[in-house]
C-alpha positions in Angstrom: 36.7 -2.2 8.6 34.6 -5.0 6.9 32.7 -7.5 9.0 33.1 -11.2 8.7 30.9 -12.2 5.8 30.2 -15.6 7.4 29.0 -13.9 10.6 26.8 -11.3 8.8 25.2 -14.2 6.9 24.4 -15.9 10.2 23.0 -12.7 11.5 20.8 -12.2 8.5 19.6 -15.9 8.8 18.8 -15.3 12.5 16.9 -12.1 11.6 14.9 -14.0 9.0 14.2 -16.9 11.5 13.1 -14.3 14.1 10.7 -12.7 11.6 7.1 -13.7 11.8 3.8 -12.6 10.6 0.8 -11.0 12.2 -2.6 -12.0 10.8 -5.8 -10.0 11.0 -9.2 -11.6 10.5 -12.4 -9.8 9.6 -15.0 -12.3 10.9 -18.2 -12.7 9.1 -21.0 -15.4 8.9 -20.1 -16.4 5.4 -16.6 -15.1 4.9 -13.4 -14.3 6.8 -11.2 -11.6 5.4 -7.5 -12.1 6.0 -4.7 -9.6 6.0 -1.0 -10.0 6.9 1.9 -7.9 8.2 5.5 -8.9 8.6 6.8 -8.4 12.0 9.8 -6.5 10.7 8.2 -4.1 8.2 4.9 -3.9 9.9 2.9 -3.0 6.8 -0.6 -4.4 6.6 -1.6 -5.9 3.3 -4.8 -7.7 2.3 -4.1 -11.4 1.8 -7.2 -13.4 1.0 -10.9 -14.2 1.8 -11.8 -17.5 3.3 -15.3 -18.8 2.4 -16.8 -20.2 5.6 -17.6 -23.9 5.5 -18.2 -24.8 9.2 -16.4 -24.1 12.5 -14.2 -27.2 12.5 -13.1 -26.8 8.9 -12.6 -23.0 9.2 -10.4 -23.6 12.2 -8.4 -26.3 10.4 -7.8 -24.0 7.4 -6.8 -21.1 9.7 -4.4 -23.3 11.7 -2.8 -24.6 8.5 -2.5 -21.1 7.0 -1.1 -19.7 10.3 1.5 -22.5 10.3 2.5 -22.1 6.6 2.8 -18.3 7.0 4.7 -18.3 10.4 2.0 -16.4 12.1 2.8 -15.6 15.8 0.0 -13.1 16.5 -3.6 -12.9 15.3 -5.9 -9.9 15.5 -9.7 -10.3 15.3 -12.0 -7.3 14.5 -14.9 -6.8 16.8 -17.7 -4.9 15.2 -19.0 -2.7 17.9 -22.0 -0.4 17.4 -21.4 3.2 16.7 -22.1 4.0 20.4 -19.4 1.5 21.4 -21.6 -1.2 22.7 -21.4 -4.8 21.6 -24.1 -6.2 19.4 -24.8 -9.8 18.2 -22.0 -9.7 15.6 -19.5 -8.4 18.2 -20.4 -11.2 20.6 -20.0 -13.8 17.8 -16.6 -12.3 16.9 -15.4 -12.5 20.5 -16.5 -16.2 20.6 -14.7 -16.7 17.3 -11.5 -15.1 18.6 -11.5 -17.4 21.6 -11.9 -20.4 19.3 -9.1 -19.2 17.2 -6.9 -18.7 20.3 -7.6 -22.2 21.5 -7.5 -24.1 18.2 -4.8 -22.2 16.3 -2.6 -21.9 19.4 -1.3 -18.3 18.9 -2.0 -15.2 21.0 -5.2 -13.4 19.8 -6.0 -9.7 20.3 -9.3 -8.0 19.5 -9.6 -4.6 17.8 -12.6 -2.4 17.4 -13.5 -2.6 13.7 -16.4 -0.1 13.5 -16.9 1.1 9.9 -14.0 -1.0 8.5 -16.2 -2.6 5.7 -17.5 0.9 4.8 -13.9 2.2 4.7 -12.8 -0.9 2.7 -15.4 -0.2 0.1 -14.4 3.4 -0.2 -10.7 2.4 -0.6 -11.6 -0.1 -3.3 -13.8 2.4 -5.2 -11.8 5.6 -4.8 -8.2 4.4 -4.6 -8.3 1.4 -6.7 -11.0 2.4 -9.1 -13.2 -0.6 -8.4 -16.9 -0.4 -8.5 -18.6 -2.3 -5.6 -21.9 -3.9 -6.6 -24.2 -4.6 -3.6 -26.8 -7.3 -3.4 -29.8 -7.6 -1.0 -29.7 -10.2 1.8 -32.7 -12.1 3.1 -32.9 -9.6 6.0 -33.1 -6.6 3.6 -29.6 -5.5 4.2 -27.1 -4.6 1.5 -23.8 -6.4 1.2 -21.0 -6.2 -1.3 -21.1 -8.9 -3.9 -18.0 -11.0 -4.7 -15.3 -9.1 -6.6 -15.7 -10.0 -10.3 -12.0 -9.4 -11.1 -10.8 -11.9 -8.4 -8.6 -9.3 -6.7 -8.9 -8.2 -3.1 -12.4 -8.3 -1.6 -14.0 -5.9 0.8 -13.4 -8.5 3.5 -9.6 -8.7 2.9 -9.3 -4.9 2.8 -11.4 -4.6 6.0 -9.0 -7.1 7.6 -6.1 -4.9 6.4 -7.7 -1.9 8.1 -8.1 -3.9 11.3 -4.4 -4.8 11.2 -3.4 -1.2 10.5 -5.3 -0.1 13.6 -3.6 -2.8 15.7 -0.1 -1.9 14.3 -0.7 1.8 15.0 -1.8 1.1 18.6 1.1 -1.2 19.2 3.5 1.4 17.9 2.0 4.1 20.2 2.3 1.7 23.1 6.0 1.2 22.4 6.6 5.0 22.0 4.9 5.8 25.3 7.0 3.4 27.4 
């Protein structure tokens, strides 16, 4: 027996209206990597990299982007040290997450993002055949230079890995209930 086409169209419209996105942010002092997942498919994908301007402008752009993309959940990576303790960047990321929650107005969760930038570089090099060129910072650290081909940056891929971790954890929590 066939269903009523008008009703099935309404249901599809309701499902589409109920669908939303989850955004992950890989916070950095100069850039913020962004990844997205659809609430239905729950597949994390790199989206973009936001060049930081200042706190207010960064929040305005994130608020605008979250609204345009129907974001209802944000995940922020917290870079803990290898021993699991928070360092300076982890504390900065927690403060950033709190600003995002207050100013963007959607729930924010934090996810341990240890080694995501390293893993993002590995993915870009090994799986996508991209060579990552590093430049020296003023503090003598190495950081990846901007992608010359304009495709996904290490920051956006790191955000994707943060989002994958969040989605895997959320899926495990659902299964254990």
